[in-house]
C-alpha positions as CSV (number, residue, x, y, z in Angstrom):
1,M,41.0,52.3,-57.3
2,R,43.1,55.4,-57.2
3,A,40.9,56.7,-54.3
4,V,41.5,53.5,-52.4
5,R,45.3,53.7,-53.0
6,A,45.3,57.3,-51.9
7,Y,43.5,56.4,-48.8
8,W,46.0,53.7,-47.8
9,V,48.9,56.0,-48.6
10,E,47.5,58.7,-46.4
11,L,46.7,56.2,-43.7
12,G,50.3,55.0,-43.8
13,R,51.6,58.6,-43.5
14,S,49.2,59.2,-40.6
15,S,50.3,56.1,-38.8
16,Q,54.0,56.9,-39.4
17,F,53.5,60.4,-38.1
18,S,51.6,59.0,-35.0
19,C,54.5,56.6,-34.3
20,L,57.0,59.3,-34.7
21,A,55.1,61.6,-32.4
22,Q,54.7,58.8,-29.8
23,G,58.4,58.1,-30.1
24,A,59.3,61.8,-29.6
25,E,57.0,61.9,-26.6
26,H,58.6,58.9,-25.0
27,E,62.1,60.2,-25.8
28,S,61.1,63.5,-24.1
29,E,59.9,61.6,-21.0
30,R,63.2,59.6,-20.9
31,S,65.2,62.8,-21.3
32,A,63.3,64.4,-18.4
33,V,63.9,61.4,-16.2
34,S,67.6,61.4,-17.1
35,R,67.9,65.0,-15.9
36,M,66.4,64.2,-12.5
37,S,68.7,64.2,-9.6
38,A,68.9,61.3,-7.1
39,A,67.0,63.4,-4.6
40,E,64.2,64.0,-7.2
41,R,64.1,60.3,-8.2
42,R,63.8,58.9,-4.7
43,P,60.2,60.1,-3.8
44,V,59.0,59.0,-7.2
45,L,60.5,55.5,-6.7
46,I,59.1,55.4,-3.1
47,E,55.6,56.1,-4.3
48,A,55.9,53.5,-7.0
49,G,57.2,51.0,-4.4
50,L,54.3,51.6,-2.1
51,R,51.9,51.0,-4.9
52,V,53.6,47.8,-6.0
53,I,53.9,46.4,-2.4
54,A,50.3,47.1,-1.7
55,R,49.2,45.5,-4.9
56,E,51.6,42.6,-5.3
57,G,53.1,42.1,-1.9
58,I,56.7,42.4,-1.0
59,A,57.5,39.3,-3.0
60,G,56.4,41.0,-6.2
61,A,58.2,44.3,-5.4
62,S,61.4,43.6,-7.3
63,T,63.5,46.5,-8.3
64,R,62.5,45.9,-11.9
65,A,58.8,46.0,-10.9
66,I,59.3,49.2,-9.0
67,V,61.2,51.1,-11.8
68,A,58.6,49.9,-14.3
69,E,55.9,51.3,-12.1
70,A,57.8,54.6,-11.8
71,G,58.5,54.7,-15.6
72,M,62.3,54.7,-15.0
73,S,65.2,52.5,-15.9
74,L,66.9,50.0,-13.6
75,A,69.9,52.2,-13.5
76,S,67.7,55.0,-12.1
77,F,67.1,52.9,-9.0
78,H,70.7,52.2,-8.3
79,Y,71.5,55.9,-9.0
80,A,69.0,56.9,-6.3
81,F,69.6,54.1,-3.7
82,D,72.7,52.3,-2.6
83,S,70.7,49.1,-2.0
84,R,67.2,47.6,-1.8
85,D,67.4,47.7,2.0
86,A,68.2,51.4,1.8
87,F,65.2,51.9,-0.4
88,L,62.9,50.0,2.0
89,D,64.3,52.0,5.0
90,E,63.5,55.3,3.3
91,L,60.0,53.9,2.3
92,I,59.3,53.2,6.0
93,A,60.6,56.6,7.0
94,T,58.2,58.2,4.4
95,V,55.1,56.4,5.7
96,V,56.0,57.1,9.4
97,A,56.5,60.7,8.5
98,R,53.0,60.8,7.0
99,E,51.6,59.2,10.1
100,A,53.3,61.9,12.2
101,Q,51.7,64.6,10.0
102,A,48.3,63.0,10.5
103,V,48.6,62.9,14.3
104,L,50.9,65.8,15.2
105,P,50.4,68.4,16.3
106,L,47.8,66.9,18.7
107,P,44.2,67.9,18.2
108,D,43.3,71.0,20.2
109,V,40.6,69.5,22.5
110,D,39.4,70.6,25.9
111,G,39.5,67.7,28.2
112,D,41.5,65.1,30.1
113,L,44.2,62.8,28.9
114,R,41.7,60.2,27.7
115,E,40.0,62.7,25.4
116,V,43.3,64.0,24.0
117,V,44.5,60.4,23.2
118,D,41.1,59.5,21.8
119,A,41.2,62.5,19.5
120,A,44.7,61.6,18.3
121,F,43.5,58.0,17.6
122,R,40.6,59.5,15.5
123,R,43.0,61.5,13.5
124,Y,45.1,58.4,12.8
125,L,42.0,56.4,11.8
126,E,41.1,59.2,9.3
127,H,44.6,58.8,7.9
128,L,44.2,55.0,7.7
129,R,40.9,55.2,5.9
130,A,42.3,57.8,3.4
131,D,45.3,55.7,2.5
132,P,45.0,52.0,3.6
133,A,47.4,50.8,1.0
134,H,50.4,52.4,2.7
135,E,49.6,50.8,6.1
136,Q,49.1,47.5,4.3
137,A,52.5,47.9,2.7
138,M,54.0,48.4,6.1
139,L,52.5,45.2,7.4
140,E,54.0,43.4,4.4
141,L,57.4,44.9,5.1
142,T,57.3,43.7,8.7
143,Q,56.5,40.1,7.8
144,H,59.1,40.2,5.0
145,A,61.8,41.3,7.5
146,L,60.8,38.6,10.1
147,R,61.1,35.7,7.6
148,A,64.9,35.9,7.5
149,P,67.5,36.6,10.2
150,E,69.5,38.9,8.0
151,R,66.4,41.1,7.4
152,H,65.4,41.3,11.0
153,P,67.2,44.7,11.6
154,L,64.8,46.2,9.0
155,A,61.8,45.3,11.3
156,V,63.7,46.6,14.3
157,A,64.4,49.9,12.5
158,Q,60.7,50.1,11.4
159,Y,59.4,49.7,15.0
160,R,62.1,52.1,16.3
161,R,60.5,54.7,14.1
162,Y,57.1,53.8,15.4
163,A,58.4,54.1,19.0
164,D,59.9,57.6,18.3
165,L,56.6,58.9,17.0
166,A,54.7,57.3,19.9
167,E,57.0,58.8,22.5
168,R,56.7,62.2,20.9
169,A,52.9,62.0,20.8
170,L,52.6,60.7,24.4
171,T,55.0,63.4,25.8
172,L,52.9,66.1,24.1
173,A,49.6,64.5,25.3
174,A,50.8,64.4,28.9
175,E,51.9,68.1,28.7
176,R,48.5,69.0,27.2
177,A,46.6,67.2,29.9
178,G,48.8,68.2,32.8
179,V,49.7,64.7,33.8
180,T,52.9,62.5,34.1
181,W,53.3,58.9,33.0
182,R,53.7,56.4,35.9
183,A,56.0,54.3,33.7
184,P,58.8,55.5,31.5
185,V,57.4,56.9,28.3
186,S,59.2,54.3,26.3
187,E,57.1,51.6,28.0
188,V,53.9,53.5,27.5
189,A,54.9,53.9,23.8
190,G,55.1,50.1,23.5
191,V,51.5,49.8,24.8
192,L,50.4,52.5,22.4
193,I,52.0,50.7,19.4
194,A,50.4,47.4,20.4
195,F,47.0,49.0,20.5
196,S,47.7,50.8,17.2
197,D,48.8,47.6,15.4
198,G,45.7,45.7,16.5
199,I,43.3,48.5,15.5
200,T,45.0,48.9,12.2
201,L,45.0,45.2,11.3
202,N,41.4,44.7,12.5
203,W,40.3,47.7,10.4
204,L,42.1,46.5,7.3
205,V,40.4,43.1,7.6
206,H,36.9,44.3,8.4
207,R,36.8,47.9,7.3
208,D,34.4,48.6,10.2
209,D,34.8,52.2,11.3
210,D,32.5,51.9,14.3
211,A,34.5,49.0,15.7
212,A,37.8,50.8,15.1
213,L,36.5,53.9,17.0
214,A,35.3,51.7,19.9
215,A,38.7,50.1,20.1
216,A,40.4,53.5,20.0
217,R,38.2,54.7,22.9
218,A,39.1,51.6,24.9
219,A,42.8,52.1,24.1
220,A,42.6,55.8,25.1
221,D,40.9,54.8,28.4
222,A,43.6,52.1,29.1
223,L,46.5,54.5,28.3
224,S,45.0,57.3,30.5
225,R,45.1,54.9,33.5
226,M,48.9,54.8,33.1
227,A,49.2,58.5,34.0
228,E,48.7,60.5,37.2
229,P,48.2,64.2,37.9
230,R,51.3,66.3,38.3
């Protein structure tokens, strides 16, 4: 009987110690978060937001859900961002910057404009396959912004960022291939974005790499016909 009593006493002490240790660990984590600057919190919250949006959709991406995913308090969100729209704008900027890193600088290929653009599309598809959740989150954001007039500027800002990236890539591609665009580069960028959107959505639905590569080749061929030798 004494042995049993001693066992339970020791078990209680062990459990108490475990709880204290866990509490100390959580307190240490909270303390570390509290010492983070707004600039340090923003990327953590952005990554958490991307995971939540990809998993739950924009409807499930409340500020509470995002801070819970990030392991932060609600106050941390408002310390890092002035508003939810400011958060979404920075999230969009983050994903577009990663797309730019995937595509630019343009692949060093020997060939004409079609081959340069096709190689850039292939790089983008590698990025898409490696991290489809981020592109899915961007589609969610577009639909979210289009459902209410007051959120429409968010979609406009999102596609303005796409256009800036497309114009940079097309300008570099023309320089690389020694051609000029027959239309203003902003118009050609709109065509490139339309192709990219279609290829992205089709791949997300079917996950068919061969079909995506075939579509990319067709897009590169069509875009190359919009240029002429210098």
